[in-house]
C-alpha positions in Angstrom: 0.0 0.0 0.0 1.4 3.4 -1.0 2.4 5.9 1.8 0.0 8.8 2.3 0.0 11.9 4.5 -2.5 10.3 6.9 0.4 8.0 7.8 2.4 10.9 9.3 2.8 10.1 13.0 2.1 12.7 15.7 4.7 15.5 15.5 4.0 17.2 18.8 7.3 18.2 20.5 9.2 18.3 17.2 10.6 21.4 15.6 11.0 21.4 11.8 12.6 24.1 9.6 11.3 24.4 6.0 13.2 26.7 3.6 11.2 28.4 0.9 7.9 27.7 2.7 5.9 30.6 1.5 4.4 28.9 -1.5 4.1 25.8 -3.6 5.5 22.6 -2.1 7.0 24.3 0.9 3.6 25.7 1.9 1.9 22.3 1.7 4.8 20.7 3.6 4.4 23.2 6.4 0.7 22.9 6.6 0.8 19.1 6.8 3.5 19.1 9.5 1.7 21.8 11.6 -1.5 19.8 11.3 0.3 16.9 13.0 1.5 19.1 15.9 5.0 20.1 14.8 6.4 23.5 15.4 7.3 24.6 11.9 9.8 27.4 11.1 9.2 28.9 7.7 12.6 30.1 6.6 11.9 32.5 3.8 13.4 35.5 2.0 10.1 37.3 1.7 8.9 37.4 5.3 5.8 39.5 4.5 4.5 36.9 2.1 5.5 34.1 4.4 3.6 35.7 7.3 0.4 35.9 5.2 0.8 32.2 4.4 1.6 31.4 8.0 -1.5 33.2 9.2 -3.7 30.9 7.1 -2.2 27.7 8.5 -3.5 26.3 11.8 -0.9 25.2 14.3 2.4 26.5 15.6 4.0 28.1 12.6 6.7 30.7 12.8 8.4 32.9 10.2 12.1 33.7 10.1 14.1 35.6 7.5 16.5 33.6 5.4 18.0 34.6 2.1 19.9 31.6 0.6 21.6 34.0 -1.9 23.4 35.7 1.0 25.9 33.9 3.3 25.5 36.7 5.9 21.7 36.1 6.0 22.3 32.4 6.3 24.6 32.9 9.2 22.2 35.3 10.9 19.4 32.7 10.6 21.6 30.0 12.0 22.6 32.1 14.9 18.9 32.7 15.8 17.9 29.0 15.3 17.8 26.8 18.4 17.7 23.0 18.6 15.6 21.4 15.8 14.6 17.9 14.8 14.4 18.2 11.0 15.8 20.5 8.4 14.0 20.4 5.0 16.0 22.0 2.3 13.1 22.9 0.0 13.7 26.3 -1.5 14.7 26.6 -5.1 14.9 28.6 -8.3 14.6 27.3 -11.8 15.7 28.3 -15.3 16.5 31.9 -14.5 18.4 34.3 -16.7 22.1 34.6 -15.7 22.8 36.4 -12.5 24.9 36.1 -9.4 24.2 36.0 -5.7 25.4 38.6 -3.3 28.5 36.5 -2.8 29.2 36.1 -6.5 27.9 32.6 -7.1 25.8 31.7 -10.2 22.3 32.1 -8.8 20.7 28.8 -9.4 23.7 26.8 -8.1 24.3 29.4 -5.4 20.8 29.3 -4.0 19.7 25.7 -4.7 22.9 24.0 -3.6 25.5 26.3 -1.9 22.9 28.1 0.2 21.6 24.8 1.5 25.1 23.4 1.9 26.0 26.4 4.1 22.8 26.3 6.1 23.0 22.6 6.8 26.6 22.9 7.9 25.8 25.8 10.3 22.9 24.0 11.8 24.2 20.4 11.9 25.2 20.3 15.5 21.6 21.4 16.5 19.7 18.9 14.2 18.5 16.0 16.3 17.0 13.7 13.7 17.4 14.3 10.0 18.0 16.5 6.9 15.8 16.3 3.9 17.1 17.8 0.6 15.0 18.2 -2.5 16.6 17.3 -5.7 14.6 16.8 -9.0 14.2 14.5 -12.0 16.0 17.4 -13.8 19.3 16.1 -12.3 19.2 13.6 -15.2 19.4 16.4 -17.8 23.1 17.2 -17.4 25.7 15.0 -19.0 28.4 15.9 -16.4 29.1 18.0 -13.3 31.6 20.7 -14.3 33.6 20.4 -11.1 36.3 22.8 -12.4 33.8 25.5 -13.4 30.7 25.1 -11.2 30.3 28.8 -10.9 30.1 29.6 -14.7 33.3 31.6 -14.9 34.7 30.0 -18.1 31.7 28.6 -20.0 28.6 29.8 -21.7 25.6 30.0 -19.4 22.7 27.6 -20.3 19.9 28.1 -17.8 18.5 24.5 -18.1 21.9 23.0 -17.6 22.5 25.3 -14.7 19.3 24.1 -13.0 20.2 20.5 -13.7 23.6 21.0 -12.3 22.1 22.5 -9.1 19.7 19.7 -8.7 22.4 17.1 -9.3 24.5 18.9 -6.7 21.6 18.6 -4.2 21.4 14.9 -4.7 25.1 14.4 -4.5 25.3 16.5 -1.4 22.6 14.6 0.4 24.3 11.3 -0.4 27.8 12.5 0.7 26.3 13.9 3.9 24.7 10.6 4.7 28.0 8.8 4.0 29.8 11.2 6.4 27.2 10.9 9.1 27.3 7.1 9.0 31.1 7.1 9.1 31.0 9.4 12.1 28.6 7.1 13.9 25.9 9.8 14.0 22.3 9.0 14.4 21.3 11.9 12.2 20.3 10.9 8.7 20.4 12.6 5.4 17.7 12.0 2.8 17.5 12.9 -0.9 14.0 13.2 -2.4 12.4 14.6 -5.5 8.8 15.9 -5.7 8.0 14.9 -9.3 6.6 17.7 -11.4 4.1 20.2 -10.0 2.6 23.5 -11.2 4.3 25.9 -8.8 5.6 29.4 -9.4 9.0 27.9 -10.3 7.6 27.8 -13.8 6.7 31.5 -14.0 10.1 33.1 -13.4 12.1 32.4 -16.5 11.4 35.9 -18.0 10.5 34.2 -21.3 7.2 33.5 -23.0 7.3 30.1 -21.4 6.1 31.8 -18.2 2.7 32.0 -19.7 2.3 28.4 -20.9 4.5 26.2 -18.7 2.5 26.2 -15.6 -0.8 25.1 -17.2 1.0 22.4 -19.2 2.8 21.1 -16.1 -0.6 21.0 -14.3 -1.7 18.4 -16.9 1.3 16.1 -16.9 2.4 16.4 -13.3 0.5 16.4 -10.0 -0.5 19.1 -7.5 1.9 20.9 -5.2 0.0 19.1 -2.3 0.9 15.7 -3.8 4.4 16.9 -4.6 5.0 17.6 -0.9 4.5 14.0 -0.1 8.1 13.0 -0.8 9.4 15.6 1.7 6.8 14.6 4.3 7.6 10.9 3.9 11.3 11.4 4.4 10.9 13.9 7.2 8.5 11.7 9.3 8.8 8.0 8.5 10.9 6.5 11.3 12.4 3.6 9.3 12.8 5.3 5.9 16.1 4.2 4.4 18.4 7.2 3.8 20.3 5.2 1.2 17.3 5.4 -1.1 16.4 8.3 -3.3 12.6 8.8 -2.7 10.0 10.2 -5.0 7.4 9.5 -7.6 8.1 7.1 -10.4 5.1 7.3 -12.7 5.3 9.0 -16.1 9.1 9.3 -16.0 9.0 10.4 -12.4 6.6 13.3 -12.9 3.8 12.0 -10.6 2.6 9.2 -8.5 3.1 7.9 -4.9 6.4 8.0 -3.1 8.6 5.1 -3.9 12.3 4.3 -4.4 13.2 6.4 -7.5 15.9 5.9 -10.1 18.9 8.3 -10.4 21.8 8.6 -12.7 25.2 6.9 -12.4 26.7 10.3 -12.3 24.8 11.2 -9.1 26.3 8.0 -7.5 29.9 8.9 -8.3 31.5 8.9 -4.8 34.7 10.6 -5.9 32.7 13.4 -7.6 30.6 13.7 -4.5 33.7 14.3 -2.4 35.1 16.8 -4.8 31.8 18.7 -4.9 31.8 18.7 -1.1 35.4 20.1 -0.9 34.6 22.8 -3.5 31.4 23.8 -1.6 33.4 24.1 1.6 36.0 26.2 -0.1 33.5 28.6 -1.7 31.2 29.0 1.3 33.8 28.9 4.0 31.5 26.5 5.9 33.5 23.5 7.1 31.6 20.5 8.5 33.1 18.7 11.5 32.3 15.3 10.0 
């Protein structure tokens, strides 16, 4: 029988941080966890929008400022954050025109991967249970990880490949984090999940004519943001979920369906490349894990 949100156990006494929780998948993740009694911290760049969303959710929901495009903001959030049980690295940007973050990183990779890498590292000693990081079926769309030019300093920018590289990095980070946690004898676990395809505002920010047609098209082939949140909810709350498995929908090439063990590329399983990505992420962010 497929897992469903009704299977989420009681979450009273647990504190969960969800990045990018002011819309789409993050909003539904927050609502489902709060409904089960969790204290949910919505970590968002736009706190005004986040507060309006929080006001419409029943339960203990709190808003805290976090801009994943700014290492100073990440550090300030981490300094305010107390002990938590679960960190859900949910926030993301997709197929944007070329730009750089405040710290000079290519924006899609800087926000989707480096921002979450830095945040997780700064919070790790206060996380009691697990880290859940959202990747994507788009990780399959890149033929390689340009480990010597992750930041687009020597090659032509291609927005779709930049997004795929960022999502591949999310998956490789989650796997390398789990390997390091296990080697250190930690009880904290790291999960990689993908949500399938859902008609969220990710599809309306490309600044191209696709912004007008992508979201309705995706609504037909994918599933709802509420259903897409199930991968995160499963990994965040299922006591015996295997962290070695990549969890997500598998129907229609991974775009929809119940949460199951999902396929991933051989590239994403390259242990040497995972270690090199980790080292480069530490170098660029200045965040060094104690694992």
